[in-house]
C-alpha positions in Angstrom: 5.7 25.1 -7.3 5.2 22.8 -9.2 6.9 19.8 -6.7 3.5 20.5 -4.6 0.6 20.7 -7.9 2.1 18.4 -9.7 4.2 16.0 -8.4 3.1 15.6 -4.9 -0.2 14.4 -5.6 0.3 12.5 -8.2 3.0 10.4 -5.8 0.8 10.3 -2.6 -2.3 9.0 -5.0 0.4 6.8 -7.2 1.5 5.4 -3.4 -1.5 4.9 -1.9 -2.9 2.6 -4.7 0.7 1.0 -4.9 0.5 0.1 -1.4 -3.4 -0.4 -1.6 -2.7 -3.1 -3.4 0.2 -4.5 -2.2 -0.9 -5.3 0.9 -3.9 -7.4 -1.0 -2.1 -8.9 -2.7 -0.4 -10.0 1.0 -3.2 -11.0 2.1 -4.9 -13.3 0.3 -1.3 -15.2 -0.4 -1.4 -15.3 3.2 -4.8 -16.8 3.3 -4.4 -18.4 0.2 -1.3 -20.7 2.0 -4.4 -21.6 5.1 -6.3 -22.5 2.5 -3.4 -25.1 1.1 -3.3 -26.6 4.7 -7.0 -26.9 5.2 -7.9 -24.0 6.6 -11.5 -23.3 5.9 -11.4 -19.2 5.4 -14.6 -17.5 5.0 -15.1 -14.5 3.0 -16.0 -11.9 6.5 -13.1 -13.7 7.5 -10.6 -12.6 4.1 -12.3 -9.5 4.1 -11.2 -8.2 7.9 -8.2 -9.6 7.7 -7.0 -7.5 4.7 -8.3 -4.5 6.4 -6.4 -5.2 9.8 -3.0 -6.2 7.1 -4.0 -2.4 5.7 -3.6 -0.8 9.1 -1.4 -3.2 9.9 1.4 -3.3 7.3 0.7 0.7 6.7 3.2 2.3 9.4 5.7 0.2 7.9 4.9 -1.0 4.3 3.5 1.5 3.5 6.5 3.6 5.2 9.3 1.4 3.2 6.9 2.0 -0.2 7.1 5.4 -0.1 10.6 5.4 0.6 11.9 3.1 -2.9 9.2 5.0 -4.7 10.4 8.5 -4.4 14.0 6.8 -4.6 12.8 4.8 -8.3 10.4 8.0 -9.0 13.7 10.8 -8.3 16.2 9.4 -10.3 14.1 7.7 -13.0 12.6 11.5 -13.6 16.1 12.5 -14.5 15.9 9.7 -17.0 12.7 10.3 -18.0 14.2 13.8 -19.5 16.0 12.5 -21.8 13.9 9.1 -23.0 10.9 11.5 -23.9 9.1 8.9 -25.5 9.6 6.3 -23.0 8.5 7.9 -19.7 5.9 5.4 -18.6 8.1 2.6 -19.5 10.7 3.6 -17.5 8.6 5.2 -14.8 6.8 1.0 -14.7 10.1 -0.1 -14.6 11.4 1.7 -11.7 7.8 0.5 -9.6 9.1 -3.3 -10.1 12.8 -1.6 -9.2 11.7 0.2 -6.2 9.8 -3.6 -5.0 12.7 -5.7 -6.2 15.1 -3.5 -4.8 13.2 -3.4 -1.2 12.3 -6.7 -0.8 15.7 -8.4 -1.5 17.2 -5.9 0.7 15.7 -6.2 3.2 15.3 -10.4 3.1 19.5 -9.9 2.5 19.5 -7.6 5.8 17.1 -9.2 8.2 17.6 -12.9 7.2 13.7 -12.9 6.9 10.9 -12.2 4.8 9.0 -10.1 6.8 6.2 -9.8 4.1 4.3 -13.3 4.2 2.9 -12.5 1.6 5.9 -11.3 -0.3 7.5 -15.6 -1.3 6.8 -17.3 -3.7 4.3 -16.2 -6.3 3.3 -13.4 -3.8 6.8 -12.0 -4.7 6.0 -11.3 -8.3 2.3 -9.8 -7.6 4.8 -7.6 -5.2 6.6 -6.6 -8.3 3.2 -5.8 -9.9 1.7 -3.7 -7.2 4.8 -1.3 -8.1 4.3 -1.8 -11.9 0.3 -0.4 -11.8 2.6 2.5 -9.1 4.4 3.4 -11.6 2.0 3.3 -14.5 -0.6 5.3 -12.6 2.5 7.8 -11.7 2.9 8.0 -15.2 -0.1 8.8 -16.3 -0.6 12.0 -13.3 2.2 13.5 -14.5 1.5 13.5 -17.9 -2.3 14.4 -17.3 -1.6 16.9 -15.0 1.4 18.6 -17.3 -0.6 18.4 -20.7 -3.6 20.4 -18.0 -1.0 23.4 -16.6 -0.2 23.4 -20.3 -3.4 24.0 -22.2 -5.0 26.1 -19.2 -1.8 28.2 -19.4 -0.7 27.5 -15.3 
């Protein structure tokens, strides 16, 4: 029951934020590369591209991120139980490792970077999205645990 009431909602919120940041970073990286070669990209075009990328990446990159984070957080959950005071740092690291592993694995398997926004400095922006996801997950789990203990559920 704890999984459905505390863990799953926390995971879904952190995944949605993580995916949204990863998609945003991807879109802005691509727009920046266009601007670097002289293409004029207006604000409305940036917003439209960002929204279209979010919707377009959701079924594929969103699923990849969900699987990578779920695996990383699952393993980290057991490690965090042993190292009780290190939970936030461990989940931040797990988010970073999840993204690095997924992006490197995809590139190794397919021999191409399918997420254009994960090239160059964009790779590190994607890792930052993973770090934020890990941080949010750890904070939500901790807050839900304290709320449950306080209310006696």
